[in-house]
N, CA, C and O of each residue as an XYZ file, in Angstrom:
476
protein
N      -3.537    -12.971     17.390
C      -2.970    -14.139     16.739
C      -4.108    -15.037     16.271
O      -5.056    -15.257     17.024
N      -4.042    -15.564     15.041
C      -5.126    -16.397     14.535
C      -5.233    -17.699     15.320
O      -4.236    -18.250     15.787
N      -6.444    -18.165     15.450
C      -6.666    -19.434     16.128
C      -6.785    -20.538     15.095
O      -6.993    -20.277     13.909
N      -6.653    -21.770     15.555
C      -6.803    -22.908     14.646
C      -8.199    -22.923     14.049
O      -8.369    -23.252     12.876
N      -9.211    -22.564     14.858
C     -10.586    -22.549     14.358
C     -10.743    -21.540     13.235
O     -11.403    -21.824     12.235
N     -10.143    -20.363     13.385
C     -10.218    -19.349     12.336
C      -9.548    -19.859     11.072
O     -10.113    -19.746      9.984
N      -8.357    -20.415     11.202
C      -7.641    -20.908     10.031
C      -8.372    -22.062      9.359
O      -8.333    -22.180      8.135
N      -9.038    -22.915     10.132
C      -9.712    -24.058      9.531
C     -10.933    -23.628      8.727
O     -11.376    -24.367      7.848
N     -11.486    -22.455      9.007
C     -12.642    -21.967      8.270
C     -12.253    -21.393      6.914
O     -13.093    -21.290      6.020
N     -11.002    -21.022      6.755
C     -10.533    -20.369      5.538
C     -10.129    -21.429      4.513
O      -9.355    -22.340      4.810
N     -10.666    -21.292      3.309
C     -10.300    -22.170      2.206
C      -9.541    -21.341      1.176
O     -10.021    -20.297      0.736
N      -8.364    -21.807      0.798
C      -7.551    -21.130     -0.215
C      -7.590    -21.978     -1.480
O      -7.302    -23.175     -1.443
N      -7.949    -21.351     -2.600
C      -7.980    -22.067     -3.872
C      -7.293    -21.233     -4.950
O      -7.287    -20.002     -4.906
N      -6.724    -21.932     -5.907
C      -6.134    -21.278     -7.072
C      -7.269    -20.972     -8.047
O      -8.054    -21.856     -8.391
N      -7.352    -19.727     -8.484
C      -8.346    -19.308     -9.482
C      -7.591    -18.815    -10.704
O      -7.493    -17.607    -10.921
N      -7.049    -19.741    -11.519
C      -6.199    -19.335    -12.638
C      -6.896    -18.438    -13.652
O      -6.235    -17.632    -14.307
N      -8.200    -18.556    -13.796
C      -8.920    -17.683    -14.732
C      -8.845    -16.219    -14.291
O      -8.967    -15.308    -15.110
N      -8.643    -16.004    -12.984
C      -8.515    -14.649    -12.442
C      -7.063    -14.305    -12.120
O      -6.767    -13.176    -11.730
N      -6.154    -15.271    -12.281
C      -4.742    -15.036    -11.989
C      -4.501    -14.726    -10.525
O      -3.770    -13.798    -10.183
N      -5.148    -15.543     -9.638
C      -4.972    -15.273     -8.216
C      -5.362    -16.485     -7.376
O      -6.101    -17.370     -7.807
N      -4.832    -16.480     -6.169
C      -5.292    -17.411     -5.151
C      -6.363    -16.665     -4.364
O      -6.203    -15.489     -4.038
N      -7.453    -17.359     -4.065
C      -8.563    -16.728     -3.356
C      -8.761    -17.388     -2.001
O      -8.670    -18.608     -1.863
N      -9.033    -16.556     -1.009
C      -9.363    -17.028      0.338
C     -10.853    -16.818      0.547
O     -11.389    -15.745      0.272
N     -11.504    -17.847      1.032
C     -12.941    -17.761      1.296
C     -13.250    -18.366      2.653
O     -12.619    -19.326      3.093
N     -14.220    -17.785      3.286
C     -14.858    -18.385      4.451
C     -16.276    -18.651      3.990
O     -17.058    -17.724      3.781
N     -16.602    -19.924      3.833
C     -17.871    -20.274      3.203
C     -17.841    -19.762      1.772
O     -16.891    -20.021      1.033
N     -18.882    -19.036      1.382
C     -18.946    -18.477      0.027
C     -18.371    -17.064     -0.055
O     -18.302    -16.483     -1.138
N     -17.959    -16.514      1.080
C     -17.490    -15.124      1.128
C     -16.017    -15.013      0.755
O     -15.157    -15.621      1.392
N     -15.735    -14.232     -0.282
C     -14.350    -13.941     -0.655
C     -13.773    -12.996      0.391
O     -14.255    -11.876      0.560
N     -12.739    -13.455      1.091
C     -12.153    -12.664      2.170
C     -10.827    -12.028      1.772
O     -10.373    -11.084      2.417
N     -10.203    -12.541      0.711
C      -8.935    -11.987      0.266
C      -8.419    -12.722     -0.949
O      -8.964    -13.747     -1.359
N      -7.347    -12.173     -1.523
C      -6.736    -12.822     -2.679
C      -5.295    -12.374     -2.818
O      -4.893    -11.324     -2.318
N      -4.525    -13.207     -3.516
C      -3.139    -12.902     -3.860
C      -3.026    -13.033     -5.375
O      -3.078    -14.137     -5.917
N      -2.870    -11.898     -6.051
C      -2.709    -11.902     -7.506
C      -1.365    -12.508     -7.879
O      -0.399    -12.414     -7.122
N      -1.312    -13.133     -9.055
C      -0.047    -13.633     -9.580
C      -0.034    -13.519    -11.098
O      -1.074    -13.482    -11.756
N       1.191    -13.464    -11.627
C       1.413    -13.515    -13.072
C       2.515    -14.545    -13.285
O       3.646    -14.364    -12.834
N       2.175    -15.619    -13.972
C       3.154    -16.668    -14.280
C       3.648    -16.466    -15.697
O       2.862    -16.321    -16.633
N       4.990    -16.460    -15.842
C       5.568    -16.243    -17.160
C       6.962    -16.841    -17.213
O       7.861    -16.401    -16.497
N       7.140    -17.849    -18.067
C       8.457    -18.389    -18.390
C       9.290    -18.733    -17.152
O      10.402    -18.233    -16.988
N       8.743    -19.590    -16.284
C       9.500    -20.059    -15.126
C       9.536    -19.099    -13.953
O      10.234    -19.341    -12.968
N       8.792    -18.020    -14.053
C       8.781    -17.001    -13.004
C       7.340    -16.657    -12.661
O       6.483    -16.580    -13.541
N       7.082    -16.450    -11.377
C       5.763    -15.978    -10.954
C       5.963    -14.705    -10.137
O       6.775    -14.657     -9.214
N       5.200    -13.678    -10.504
C       5.250    -12.388     -9.831
C       3.985    -12.224     -9.004
O       2.894    -12.571     -9.456
N       4.130    -11.694     -7.790
C       2.996    -11.438     -6.906
C       2.851     -9.929     -6.729
O       3.508     -9.346     -5.866
N       1.993     -9.282     -7.539
C       1.868     -7.828     -7.474
C       1.081     -7.299     -6.283
O       1.300     -6.161     -5.868
N       0.157     -8.101     -5.715
C      -0.565     -7.606     -4.544
C      -1.267     -8.741     -3.807
O      -1.647     -9.764     -4.376
N      -1.413     -8.502     -2.526
C      -2.201     -9.361     -1.646
C      -3.222     -8.443     -0.994
O      -2.874     -7.406     -0.429
N      -4.483     -8.835     -1.081
C      -5.566     -8.014     -0.540
C      -6.397     -8.870      0.403
O      -6.803     -9.980      0.061
N      -6.643     -8.339      1.598
C      -7.547     -8.969      2.553
C      -8.602     -7.924      2.905
O      -8.274     -6.786      3.242
N      -9.868     -8.321      2.825
C     -10.958     -7.398      3.141
C     -10.859     -6.950      4.595
O     -10.528     -7.738      5.481
N     -11.147     -5.688      4.822
C     -11.002     -5.075      6.135
C     -11.625     -5.905      7.269
O     -10.975     -6.078      8.300
N     -12.841     -6.420      7.128
C     -13.415     -7.163      8.259
C     -12.654     -8.439      8.618
O     -12.876     -9.014      9.684
N     -11.761     -8.882      7.735
C     -11.064    -10.146      7.952
C      -9.584     -9.965      8.271
O      -8.849    -10.947      8.378
N      -9.141     -8.720      8.424
C      -7.744     -8.468      8.769
C      -7.436     -9.040     10.152
O      -8.298     -9.080     11.031
N      -6.197     -9.479     10.324
C      -5.757     -9.977     11.620
C      -6.121    -11.425     11.900
O      -5.952    -11.902     13.022
N      -6.613    -12.122     10.901
C      -7.009    -13.523     11.085
C      -6.047    -14.507     10.431
O      -6.326    -15.705     10.383
N      -4.931    -14.019      9.934
C      -3.945    -14.906      9.312
C      -4.238    -15.247      7.865
O      -3.607    -16.138      7.297
N      -5.187    -14.548      7.263
C      -5.572    -14.866      5.884
C      -4.469    -14.489      4.906
O      -4.169    -15.259      3.993
N      -3.866    -13.330      5.077
C      -2.747    -12.930      4.215
C      -1.605    -13.926      4.303
O      -1.004    -14.283      3.289
N      -1.307    -14.375      5.513
C      -0.271    -15.384      5.723
C      -0.598    -16.663      4.963
O       0.261    -17.218      4.278
N      -1.821    -17.124      5.082
C      -2.229    -18.356      4.397
C      -2.166    -18.204      2.880
O      -1.753    -19.127      2.179
N      -2.576    -17.038      2.372
C      -2.523    -16.799      0.933
C      -1.094    -16.868      0.413
O      -0.823    -17.541     -0.582
N      -0.184    -16.174      1.085
C       1.208    -16.142      0.622
C       1.843    -17.523      0.744
O       2.519    -17.977     -0.179
N       1.637    -18.186      1.860
C       2.224    -19.523      2.042
C       1.718    -20.478      0.951
O       2.503    -21.227      0.371
N       0.427    -20.452      0.677
C      -0.140    -21.327     -0.358
C       0.449    -20.996     -1.724
O       0.806    -21.896     -2.484
N       0.551    -19.693     -2.040
C       1.098    -19.273     -3.329
C       2.554    -19.712     -3.486
O       2.948    -20.191     -4.550
N       3.347    -19.550     -2.439
C       4.763    -19.908     -2.535
C       4.959    -21.418     -2.542
O       5.857    -21.921     -3.218
N       4.132    -22.145     -1.802
C       4.201    -23.606     -1.872
C       3.857    -24.082     -3.281
O       4.468    -25.022     -3.790
N       2.884    -23.433     -3.906
C       2.511    -23.771     -5.280
C       3.678    -23.485     -6.238
O       3.970    -24.291     -7.121
N       4.333    -22.348     -6.062
C       5.485    -22.012     -6.912
C       6.583    -23.059     -6.754
O       7.197    -23.474     -7.737
N       6.826    -23.482     -5.522
C       7.854    -24.493     -5.276
C       7.494    -25.807     -5.978
O       8.349    -26.415     -6.622
N       6.239    -26.248     -5.860
C       5.796    -27.484     -6.522
C       5.957    -27.400     -8.038
O       6.291    -28.391     -8.687
N       5.720    -26.222     -8.596
C       5.810    -26.030    -10.045
C       7.245    -25.786    -10.522
O       7.500    -25.744    -11.725
N       8.170    -25.626     -9.590
C       9.557    -25.353     -9.956
C       9.766    -23.937    -10.455
O      10.670    -23.690    -11.253
N       8.942    -22.999     -9.996
C       9.027    -21.605    -10.443
C       9.852    -20.767     -9.480
O       9.877    -21.032     -8.278
N      10.520    -19.767    -10.008
C      11.172    -18.735     -9.202
C      10.110    -17.661     -8.954
O       9.146    -17.552     -9.712
N      10.284    -16.881     -7.907
C       9.276    -15.875     -7.584
C       9.847    -14.464     -7.610
O      11.039    -14.246     -7.393
N       8.965    -13.522     -7.879
C       9.303    -12.099     -7.793
C       8.248    -11.467     -6.875
O       7.100    -11.288     -7.280
N       8.637    -11.134     -5.649
C       7.691    -10.487     -4.742
C       7.585     -9.004     -5.086
O       8.487     -8.229     -4.769
N       6.498     -8.609     -5.726
C       6.365     -7.227     -6.183
C       5.455     -6.400     -5.278
O       5.075     -5.287     -5.640
N       5.102     -6.924     -4.116
C       4.316     -6.123     -3.170
C       4.972     -6.211     -1.798
O       5.630     -7.196     -1.463
N       4.778     -5.172     -1.030
C       5.434     -5.060      0.275
C       5.028     -6.188      1.219
O       5.856     -6.663      1.997
N       3.780     -6.622      1.167
C       3.338     -7.675      2.085
C       4.106     -8.973      1.834
O       4.543     -9.624      2.782
N       4.273     -9.352      0.567
C       5.008    -10.578      0.248
C       6.471    -10.418      0.648
O       7.070    -11.361      1.167
N       7.048     -9.263      0.422
C       8.439     -9.019      0.816
C       8.607     -9.136      2.331
O       9.563     -9.750      2.805
N       7.681     -8.548      3.089
C       7.739     -8.637      4.553
C       7.546    -10.075      5.023
O       8.206    -10.526      5.959
N       6.639    -10.786      4.367
C       6.385    -12.175      4.720
C       7.651    -12.998      4.513
O       8.011    -13.813      5.362
N       8.321    -12.788      3.393
C       9.565    -13.504      3.111
C      10.639    -13.198      4.149
O      11.421    -14.078      4.509
N      10.682    -11.979      4.623
C      11.666    -11.615      5.639
C      11.428    -12.393      6.936
O      12.372    -12.676      7.675
N      10.184    -12.731      7.206
C       9.843    -13.487      8.415
C       9.872    -15.000      8.201
O       9.767    -15.764      9.160
N      10.014    -15.432      6.956
C      10.019    -16.855      6.623
C      11.191    -17.165      5.687
O      10.988    -17.422      4.500
N      12.410    -17.140      6.219
C      13.600    -17.318      5.369
C      13.652    -18.664      4.656
O      14.410    -18.818      3.699
N      12.868    -19.635      5.098
C      12.869    -20.935      4.433
C      12.310    -20.854      3.011
O      12.412    -21.819      2.254
N      11.721    -19.717      2.642
C      11.195    -19.521      1.286
C      12.086    -18.610      0.434
O      11.812    -18.426     -0.752
N      13.144    -18.040      1.014
C      13.998    -17.098      0.279
C      14.673    -17.730     -0.938
O      15.015    -17.027     -1.889
N      14.866    -19.037     -0.915
C      15.512    -19.704     -2.044
C      14.679    -19.619     -3.320
O      15.201    -19.852     -4.411
N      13.398    -19.291     -3.202
C      12.530    -19.175     -4.376
C      12.686    -17.845     -5.108
O      12.305    -17.728     -6.273
N      13.241    -16.846     -4.432
C      13.304    -15.500     -4.996
C      14.282    -15.457     -6.165
O      15.439    -15.859     -6.044
N      13.790    -14.958     -7.299
C      14.616    -14.838     -8.500
C      15.648    -13.737     -8.313
O      15.371    -12.708     -7.696
N      16.820    -13.961     -8.843
C      17.855    -12.925     -8.832
C      17.425    -11.806     -9.759
O      16.992    -12.056    -10.884
N      17.540    -10.587     -9.297
C      17.188     -9.430    -10.128
C      18.343     -9.113    -11.055
O      19.503     -9.142    -10.642
N      18.032     -8.811    -12.306
C      19.059     -8.391    -13.262
C      19.690     -7.099    -12.776
O      18.982     -6.185    -12.354
N      20.989     -7.011    -12.827
C      21.685     -5.801    -12.415
C      21.879     -5.700    -10.922
O      22.274     -4.647    -10.420
N      21.603     -6.799    -10.183
C      21.866     -6.801     -8.751
C      20.922     -5.928     -7.959
O      21.281     -5.467     -6.876
N      19.716     -5.685     -8.470
C      18.761     -4.850     -7.755
C      18.366     -5.440     -6.425
O      18.458     -6.651     -6.223
N      17.929     -4.596     -5.519
C      17.479     -5.001     -4.201
C      16.072     -5.554     -4.311
O      15.175     -4.839     -4.759
N      15.837     -6.834     -3.908
C      14.495     -7.391     -4.022
C      13.507     -6.693     -3.110
O      12.305     -6.932     -3.228
N      13.958     -5.851     -2.216
C      13.065     -5.140     -1.313
C      12.549     -3.834     -1.883
O      12.008     -3.016     -1.139
N      12.702     -3.615     -3.186
C      12.275     -2.338     -3.757
C      11.096     -2.485     -4.698
O      10.859     -1.615     -5.536
N      10.351     -3.577     -4.571
C       9.180     -3.768     -5.422
C       8.093     -2.773     -5.102
O       8.092     -2.162     -4.033
N       7.156     -2.608     -6.035
C       6.068     -1.669     -5.799
C       5.035     -2.294     -4.883
O       4.833     -3.508     -4.887
N       4.394     -1.461     -4.107
C       3.353     -1.933     -3.201
C       2.092     -2.245     -3.951
O       1.850     -1.705     -5.030
N       1.281     -3.118     -3.383
C       0.009     -3.467     -4.001
C      -1.098     -2.532     -3.558
O      -0.982     -1.851     -2.538
N      -2.168     -2.505     -4.331
C      -3.318     -1.694     -3.988
C      -4.203     -2.460     -3.027
O      -4.118     -3.685     -2.937
N      -5.042     -1.752     -2.316
C      -6.006     -2.389     -1.433
C      -5.437     -2.611     -0.039
O      -4.276     -2.306      0.233
N      -6.272     -3.145      0.831
C      -5.867     -3.439      2.194
C      -5.084     -4.739      2.189
O      -5.475     -5.702      1.530
N      -3.991     -4.769      2.914
C      -3.221     -5.988      3.009
C      -3.053     -6.338      4.469
O      -3.167     -5.485      5.349
N      -2.790     -7.571      4.705
C      -2.519     -7.990      6.066
C      -2.905     -9.425      6.292
O      -3.453    -10.086      5.410
N      -2.625     -9.884      7.439
C      -2.902    -11.267      7.720
C      -3.519    -11.386      9.000
O      -3.838    -12.495      9.430
């Protein structure tokens, strides 16, 4: 379980030029959450945390920051990676952000992201 000290070392910033939120400890990029914003909707295709930093809550912080940002912007979300879908299942207070899929599709059928994921 992540400690407060570990979480306080992690800085999450929006890097719109790269279309992602980035997690850093000092100058070291430890992970990122890609996004695509389009017409009131933001899609999260993948969350990646570097192997040496897995298990420190970085993935959790990335997703929470990204979804809080979507809420502030008034955007609906499309979780297109398994990590974001699993995170939403554990945090139902964010389910209201999920966009309805056309045709009644199951929001749990998005494609998985590349790279190592985790928190």
